[in-house]
C-alpha positions in Angstrom: 4.0 99.2 33.4 7.4 98.0 34.7 8.8 94.5 34.2 8.1 93.4 37.7 4.4 94.1 37.4 4.2 92.7 33.8 5.9 89.3 35.1 3.4 89.2 38.1 0.4 89.7 35.7 1.7 87.1 33.5 2.1 84.6 36.3 -1.5 85.2 37.5 -2.6 84.7 33.9 -0.9 81.4 33.6 -2.2 80.3 36.9 -5.8 80.9 35.9 -5.0 79.3 32.6 -3.7 76.1 34.4 -7.0 75.9 36.1 -9.0 76.1 32.9 -6.5 73.5 31.5 -7.3 71.2 34.5 -11.0 71.4 33.8 -10.4 70.7 30.0 -8.1 67.6 31.1 -10.9 66.1 33.1 -13.6 66.8 30.5 -11.6 65.5 27.6 -10.4 62.3 29.4 -6.9 63.2 29.2 -6.3 61.8 32.6 -7.5 58.5 31.6 -5.2 58.5 28.5 -2.1 59.5 30.7 -3.1 56.5 33.2 -3.4 54.1 30.3 -0.1 55.1 28.9 1.6 54.5 32.1 -0.2 51.2 32.5 0.8 49.2 35.5 3.6 51.7 36.2 1.6 53.6 38.9 5.0 54.4 40.6 6.2 56.3 37.4 2.6 58.0 37.0 2.7 59.1 40.7 6.3 60.3 40.5 5.6 62.5 37.4 2.2 63.6 38.8 4.2 64.6 41.8 6.8 66.6 39.8 3.9 68.5 38.2 2.1 69.1 41.5 4.8 71.7 42.4 4.3 74.2 39.8 1.9 77.1 39.7 1.1 76.1 36.1 0.5 72.6 36.6 -0.7 71.9 40.2 -4.5 71.6 39.1 -4.0 68.9 36.4 -1.6 67.0 38.6 -4.1 67.0 41.6 -6.6 65.4 39.1 -4.2 62.7 38.2 -3.1 62.1 41.8 -6.6 61.9 42.8 -7.3 59.4 40.0 -4.2 57.3 40.9 -5.3 57.2 44.4 -8.7 55.6 43.4 -6.9 52.4 42.1 -3.5 52.2 43.7 -2.5 51.9 47.3 -2.6 55.4 48.8 0.9 54.9 50.4 2.4 54.3 47.0 0.7 57.4 45.4 1.8 59.7 48.3 5.4 58.4 48.5 6.1 58.3 44.9 4.1 61.6 44.3 6.2 63.0 47.2 9.4 61.9 45.7 8.5 63.6 42.3 7.4 66.7 44.1 10.9 66.9 45.8 12.5 66.8 42.4 10.0 69.5 41.0 10.6 71.6 44.2 14.3 71.4 44.0 14.4 72.3 40.4 12.1 75.4 41.1 14.0 76.2 44.3 17.3 76.5 42.2 15.7 78.4 39.2 13.3 80.9 40.7 14.2 81.2 44.4 15.5 84.7 44.0 12.9 85.8 41.3 9.8 84.8 43.3 11.2 86.2 46.5 11.6 89.6 44.6 7.9 89.3 43.4 6.7 88.7 46.9 8.9 91.8 48.1 7.3 93.8 45.4 3.8 92.9 46.3 4.4 93.6 49.9 6.1 97.0 49.2 3.3 98.0 46.9 0.4 96.8 49.0 -0.3 99.6 51.1 0.1 97.5 54.2 2.6 99.2 56.3 2.1 96.8 59.2 3.0 93.8 57.0 6.3 95.4 55.9 7.3 95.9 59.6 6.3 92.3 60.6 8.6 91.1 57.7 11.5 92.5 59.4 11.0 90.9 62.8 12.7 87.9 64.3 9.6 86.2 64.9 8.7 86.3 61.2 11.9 84.8 60.1 11.3 81.9 62.7 7.8 81.3 61.6 8.4 81.7 57.9 9.9 78.3 57.3 6.9 76.6 59.0 4.4 78.7 56.9 6.4 77.7 53.9 6.1 74.0 54.7 2.4 74.2 55.3 2.1 75.8 51.9 4.2 72.9 50.4 1.7 70.4 51.9 -1.3 72.3 50.6 -2.7 72.1 47.1 -1.4 75.9 46.7 1.4 76.1 44.2 4.8 75.5 45.7 6.3 78.6 44.5 4.8 80.6 47.4 6.2 78.2 50.0 9.5 78.2 48.1 9.5 81.9 48.3 8.9 81.6 52.1 11.7 79.1 52.5 14.0 81.3 50.3 13.3 84.3 52.5 14.2 82.3 55.6 17.5 81.1 54.2 16.7 77.4 54.6 19.8 75.1 53.7 19.4 72.6 50.9 19.3 69.5 53.1 16.6 70.8 55.4 14.7 72.1 52.4 14.7 68.5 50.6 13.6 66.9 54.0 10.8 69.6 54.3 9.7 69.2 50.7 9.4 65.4 51.0 7.5 65.3 54.2 5.0 68.0 53.5 4.3 67.1 49.7 4.0 63.4 50.7 1.4 64.5 53.4 -0.3 66.8 50.9 -0.6 64.2 48.2 -1.9 61.6 50.9 -4.7 64.0 51.9 -5.6 64.7 48.2 -5.6 60.9 47.8 -8.1 60.6 50.9 -10.4 63.3 49.7 -10.5 61.6 46.2 -11.4 58.3 47.6 -14.0 60.0 49.9 -15.5 61.9 47.0 -15.7 58.6 45.0 -17.0 56.5 47.8 -14.0 54.1 47.7 
C-alpha cells in the first residue's frame, strides 16, 4: 500500500474515532466539566470550541460543546466568538495542510474511476464554483479540511480566505445553536 493510501485510511480512521470520542464526551459528562472550567467565560469557551470546530478529528465534540453553550448563552455571542475561533483554527489548517489535503483529493479523484469528474475538475466553471462550494463546507458541520482543500484548489488569497472563513463558520455555528435550542425546547 502506498503512502498516499495509508495517510488517507489513517485520516478516515481518525474521523470515525472522533465521532466515537464525541459520543463518549457526551456520555461521560465531559462537556459539563469543560463548561464549568470556563465558568462565566463563555466567550473563551465559544472561541476554543470554535477552534476545534474546524478539524476533521475534533468537529463532533466541538459541535456538542457549541450546542451546550448555545443553550445558556446569547446565540450571537456563541456564533461570533466561535466563528473567530474557527478562523484561527482554519488559518492554521490552511497553512499546514493546504497542499497535502489537495493532494489527497486529487489522489481520490484520480483513482475513483470517474473519468467525467476528472474532466470537470479541469474546466473554468469548476474553478469559479469551487470557492463557493468550499465556503458552504466551512459553514456546514463537515470538517473544514474538505472546504480548505476546495479553497486551496481555487487559489483563494489569504484576506479573502479569512473573510470567507469568518462568515461561513459564524453562520454554521449559529445554525448549530438554533438546532440545539430547538432540540432542547429553549
